[in-house]
N, C-alpha and C positions, 0 to 999 in steps of 0.2 A: 353384193353382200353388205348388209348394214354393219355399222361399227359394233353394235351390241351382239349380233350373231357371230362376228369374228372374235370378239372377246370371249364369248361362250365357248367357242371352239378351243381356245387356249385353256380356259377354265376346265373344260371336260378332260383335257390331257392331264391337268393337275389332279382332278378328281379321281381318275383311275390309275394314277402313277403307282406302280407296285401292286395293283389289284391281283394280277396273275402274271407270272413271269415264265419266259421260255424255260422248259419245253411245253408249257401250258398244260401240264398233266397234274392231277391231284396227288399222284404218287411221288412226284419230285420233291426232294427234301426242301428246296427253297419255297415250295408252295404248301408244304405242311406246316412250316413256321412262317406264317404270313405276316406282313407288316405293310403299313402305308404311312404317308405323311398326314399331318393334320388330324390326328385322332384325339377326340375329346372324351376321356373316360369318365365313368361314374365317380362322384366325389368321395363316396364311402366304400371304395373298393380296396381289397387287400393289395392287389397288384394291378395297376392300370396306368394308362397315360394321364398326364395332367388334365383337369376337367375344363380348362378355359384357354382361350387365345384372345388377343386384342391387337388392334392397330391404331395408330394416330396418323392422320394425313392433314394436309393444308389445302384450303380452298380460297380462291380469290373471288369475292362476291361480285355479282353483276349489279346493274342499275336497279332491277326489281328484287324483291325479297326472294331468295332462292330456296330450293329444297333438294333433298337427295332421296333416291329410291335405293334400298338395300336389298340385295339378293343373297340370302344365306343358302349355300349349296353343300350337300354332304351325302354320304351313302348310309343306308340302313341295312344291317345284316339280315339276310333271309336264308334260313337253313333248310337244305334238303336232307332230312334225317333218314331217308331210305330212297332207293332208286325210284325215279319217276320217268314217265314216258317222254321221249324226245319230241321236240317240235317238228322234226323231220321224219316223215313216214319211212319205215323200214330201217331206221337207224337204231342202234342199241340204246337202252334206257340210260338216262343221266344218273351217275353215281351220287352217293351222299356228298354234299359239298355246301359250304357257306357262300351263297351268292350275295348279290347286293342289289338294293333298290335305290335309285338316285332320287333325291328330293331337291327342289328349289323353292324356298320360302320367300315370298316377296313382301317387303315392308315398304309401302309407297308413301310418298309425300312427307318425309321427315323434315320439319322446318329446321333451318340452320340457326337454331338458337335453343339454349336451355338443355334440359335433361329429359330422356325418355326411356321407357322400358317396354319390351315386347315379349310376352311368353310364347314359346314354341312347343307344340305338342304333336307328336306323330304317333298314331295308334299302332299297336301290334295287331296280330291276326294270324289266322290259319287259312291257307289257300291250297286245298288238296293235301299234299304231303310236304308243303312248304310252310315254314313258320317264321313270323317276325315278332320282335320284342318291342314294346313301346319305348319311345324316346321323349325326354322332357328337357327343355333348354330355355335359356333366356338371353335376349339380346339387349344390351344397354348402350345408350349413346349419350355423349356429352359434346356440346359445342361451346367453345370459348374463343374470345378474341386474342390475337397475338399481333399487335400492331394493326396494319391494314388487312391482315389475313385472318381467316378463321381456322381454328384447330378442331377437327372432328375426331373424337375417340369412339371406336366401336369395339365392344367386347361381346364374346359369345361364351356362355358357361353351360356345361351339362349339369342339370339339376335332378338327376335320377334320385328318387327319395329313399331308396332302400339299400341296406348293406349288400355287398356283392362278394362272394367267397372265392371264386375261381377266375383265372385269367380268361377262359372262354366265355364265362358269363359276363365278365366286364366288357369284352369286345362286343357282345351282342346288345349291350346297353350303351354303346358308344356312338358318337357321331364320327363317321370315318371320312377322311379326306376333306374335312371341313375347310371352307374358304369363303371369301366374300367378293361380290361384285357390287360396285357402287356407281350409280348414274346420277350426275348432277344436272339440275335445271336452273338456269339463270345464275350459274357459278361455274368456275373451272378449277380443276385440281392443279396443284403445283408439284413438279417433280421433286422428290426427296433424294433421288440419286444424283441429279445434276441441277440443283435449284439455281434460279437467277441470284445474282449477288445480293439484291435487296431482301431475298427470302432465306439466305443462308443461315442466319441466326435462328429463325423460327424453325427451319428444317432440323437444325441440330438439337432443338428442344423437343422433338418428337421421339417417342419411344415405342418400340415394337415388342410384342410378346408372342412368339411362335407364328407370326403373321406379318408378311412384308409387302407393303403397298407399292405398286408400280403403275404408271400411266398405261391405259389400255385402249384409248381411242384417239383418232387423228385430231380431234378438236379439244383434247384434254378434258372431256366431260365424262370419261369413264375411268375407273380405277379398279385394279384387281389386287385383292389382298390374299396372297398365296402362302401356304405353309413351307414353300421352298423359295429360295432367293432367285428372282428373275431380273431382267433388265426392263427399262421402259419400252412400251409398245412391243411386247413379245408377239410373235406370229407362228402359226403352224406352217412348216415348210410346204411350198406349193408342190414339191416332188413327192410328198408323203401321201400314199393312197388310203391310209386309215390307221387306226389306233393299234399299238402293240404293247401298251401299258408299261413301257420302260423308256423314259425320256433320256436316260444316260447311255442308251445304245444307239446304234445307227440302223435306220430302217433297212438298208440294203443288207447288212450283215444278218439281222434277225430274219428277214425274209428268206435269204439263202439257207439259213439254218433250218427253218421250217420245211423248206423243200427237201432237205436231206433226211428228214424223219422217215422212219419206216411206216408202212401202212398201218401196222398195229399201234405204233406210237401216235399217229394221227387220229386213229379211231379212239384211243384213250383220251386224247386232248378234246376231241369233239364230245365225248361223253362226260367230260369234267364240267364244262360250262358253255352255255349258248354263245357267249362272247368269244370263247376260245374257238368254238366251231367256226364263227365268222372269220376269225383271223386265219385259220387253216384254209378255209374255202377261198378267201381272197388271195392268199399267197399262191395257191394252186392255179388260180384263174389268170394271174398276171402274164401278159404276153411279153415277147422280147423287147418291144419298144418301151413298155412300162417298167420292165426291169432295168433297162438302160437309163431311164429317167431317174431311178433311185440312186444312181451314181452321183447325183448332185450337179451343181452348176460349176462349170470350169471358170477359173480365174485366168484372165488373159493379160498379157503385157500391152499397155497402151502404145500409141504411136511414139510418144515421147516417154521412155521408161525412167522418168525422173519426176520429182515434184518439188515445188518451191515452198519451204517452210521458214517463216520469219525472215524472208528475204534471202535465204540460202538455198541453193539448188541441191537436193538430196537424191542420190542415185545408188546403184549397186556399189558397195564398198564404203559408203559414207558411214561415219559414226554418229550415233544419236543417243540422247538420254531419254528413257521411257518415263512418261508421265500419264498413266491411265486416268481417264476422266469420263469416258462415255458409257462404260458398261458396268454391270453389277457383278461381273465374274470375279469371285474372290481371288482366283489364281492370278488374274491380271494385276491385282493390287500388290502381289508379292514382288512384282518387277519394278515397282515405283522407284525411280532414281538410278536404276541400273543402266549401264552403258551397253549398247547393242550395235551390231554391224548390219547394215542394210544388205539384203541378198537380192531383192527385186522390188519394183514398184508395179503393182498390178491393179486391174479394175475388174469389178464383178459385172454380172449381166445387167444390173441396174445403173451402171456407169459410175459407181462409187469407187474412189481410189483407196487402196490399202497398201501398207508398206510391210513387206516380209522381213523378219529380223531373226538373228541368232544372238544370244547374249555373249558378250566378249569373255566374261569370266566363267562361262559354263564349260566344264571340262569335256562335255560331249558335243560342243559346238560343231566340230568337224563332222561328227557322225550325223547330227541333225542336218547339216548342209548337204551331206552325201545323199541321204534319202529324201530330202525335201520336206522335212518336218520343221516348219517355221512358226514363229509367233507373228500374228497380224495385228497391226494397230492403224488407226486413222492418222493422217498427217498431223492433225491438231493435238495429238497425244504424244508428240515427239519434239525434242529440242535438238537442233543440229549442233554438233561439236566439231571443233577444229581438228584436223588430223594430227596425230602425235608427231613431235619433232623427230 
């Protein structure tokens, strides 16, 4: 799998996050009040999401003059205003529902210098009993030097030209799930989450508006600007057999929940959306071995259940101070500076070492220890502490 294909797989998960939630039926309250991240609403709407997003990222130029290809990706609403025939023979017709059509607009060969603008126009149309509304947007880019690095600013703005009176009309003229993929040639991106020391100042001078850039390729030539906060080099879990539109859930739990639905509930989900049909069909087709795979990868204790950190051997019972550095998980940052007790040193299937912890000052520490709910950090995110006198 090429790096760009792998990055698109993550971007697709971002694109459809929240599109349709379990129980995947139009009648469910959570699906009648729909929402997604990265919505760019019409600027002249009474009630709508903000019309723009932007990111700033850093590039290290190569020997030759580099350039960047920008992929703007979003959904366009397509309404089924009355029941339409199912794509599967013999199945009940699809009920009225706002579907989505995905778009990827490619802006190739952007020079890493100066200012540029790109108009984006997506036509509306009627296809049988499905209707789409036109979308108008603009991408603006600016490249400026910051020491030996280049700062690239990319902004996307919905430029729908007419007033919009209702929330439903605003949604139908919005870019849904909007995000950016950037591919650099003869240049590499610099991590803003964990920048090298020489780039720390330039990274601190970058500002984000509803779009957070992370490295997305093994050679640092791909960058994903997502409307949700991710970590560098995000990946779709190998155990996941397909999309479920809810990244905050666990595939195993959602799959088992789908399997507990009644035949009538499954029929309604299939009649809601072709993508919901695919989810129900896939969950029903999983065999025992595939369901077992959804349980995830086990962490195992290495032969030596300890790890040396800053010259100090750390094992079960050791005290450490937490210094999160590797991930963009906001919850991890809340633990910065706190003292924790090591419960285990484990390794994953890729051979990486992780240290399991409970916080010393957590009143529920004993409970977490009892049922094995630990915090996991890499060894270089911990400072060994001497045991109390």
